[in-house]
C-alpha positions as CSV (number, residue, x, y, z in Angstrom):
1,E,-17.2,-79.3,-67.9
2,A,-14.6,-78.1,-65.4
3,L,-16.1,-75.8,-62.7
4,T,-12.8,-74.7,-61.3
5,D,-9.2,-74.3,-62.5
6,E,-8.0,-76.2,-59.4
7,R,-6.5,-79.6,-60.1
8,K,-5.2,-82.3,-57.8
9,I,-2.7,-84.9,-58.6
10,D,-3.6,-88.4,-57.3
11,W,-2.9,-92.0,-58.1
12,E,-5.0,-93.8,-60.7
13,G,-5.1,-97.3,-62.1
14,C,-7.2,-98.9,-64.8
15,L,-8.1,-102.4,-66.1
16,S,-7.2,-101.1,-69.5
17,V,-3.6,-100.7,-68.3
18,P,-3.4,-103.7,-65.9
19,T,-0.8,-103.8,-63.0
20,L,0.2,-100.2,-63.6
21,M,-0.6,-97.0,-61.8
22,G,0.3,-93.3,-62.1
23,A,-0.2,-89.9,-60.7
24,V,-2.7,-87.9,-62.8
25,P,-3.8,-84.3,-62.5
26,R,-7.6,-83.9,-62.6
27,Y,-10.1,-81.1,-62.0
28,T,-11.5,-81.1,-58.5
29,K,-15.0,-80.1,-59.5
30,V,-16.8,-80.9,-62.7
31,R,-20.3,-80.8,-64.1
32,Y,-21.6,-83.6,-66.4
33,Q,-24.8,-84.0,-68.4
34,A,-26.2,-87.1,-70.0
35,T,-29.4,-88.8,-71.2
36,T,-30.3,-92.3,-69.9
37,P,-31.5,-95.1,-72.1
38,N,-35.0,-94.2,-70.9
39,G,-34.6,-90.6,-72.1
40,D,-34.2,-89.1,-68.6
41,E,-31.8,-86.2,-68.4
42,I,-29.0,-86.2,-65.9
43,D,-27.2,-83.0,-64.8
44,R,-24.8,-83.4,-61.9
45,V,-21.9,-81.7,-60.2
46,A,-19.1,-83.9,-58.9
47,E,-16.3,-83.1,-56.5
48,G,-13.3,-85.0,-55.2
49,F,-13.1,-88.7,-56.0
50,H,-16.4,-88.6,-57.9
51,A,-15.1,-85.9,-60.1
52,R,-11.9,-87.9,-60.8
53,V,-13.8,-91.0,-61.7
54,V,-16.1,-89.1,-64.0
55,Q,-13.2,-87.6,-65.9
56,H,-11.4,-90.9,-66.0
57,E,-14.4,-92.7,-67.5
58,C,-15.3,-89.8,-69.9
59,D,-11.7,-90.0,-71.2
60,H,-12.3,-93.6,-72.1
61,L,-15.2,-92.5,-74.4
62,D,-12.7,-90.2,-76.2
63,G,-10.1,-92.9,-76.5
64,I,-7.8,-91.4,-73.8
65,L,-6.1,-93.5,-71.2
66,Y,-4.8,-92.0,-67.9
67,P,-1.1,-92.2,-68.8
68,M,-1.9,-89.7,-71.6
69,R,-3.0,-87.2,-69.0
70,M,0.1,-87.6,-66.8
71,T,2.5,-84.7,-66.5
72,D,5.4,-86.6,-64.9
73,L,6.1,-90.2,-66.2
74,A,8.5,-90.7,-63.3
75,S,5.3,-91.4,-61.3
76,F,4.2,-94.1,-63.6
77,G,5.0,-97.8,-62.9
78,Y,4.0,-101.2,-61.7
79,V,1.7,-101.1,-58.7
80,E,4.0,-103.5,-56.8
81,E,6.9,-101.1,-57.2
82,M,5.0,-97.9,-56.7
83,T,3.5,-99.0,-53.4
84,K,6.6,-100.7,-52.0
85,P,7.8,-99.0,-48.8
86,S,11.0,-97.0,-49.1
87,E,14.1,-98.7,-47.7
């Protein structure tokens, strides 16, 4: 659950899309709830990087990979090329 309309674009990578990275917009503050295998309830608020990771991993549960969330595919490419210093 997004707790703000604010989104931040930042770089992501994933073992499901090896050697590639892209700039992905994500909500900056989210709330998530779950039940552990032992039956304990989890109810947490996440901000910043933690919020980004939660959204990334929850997307996996829905069959969504980060490139599907990208708004500009010009910022999608091989890590080696995307991190190369400008000449």
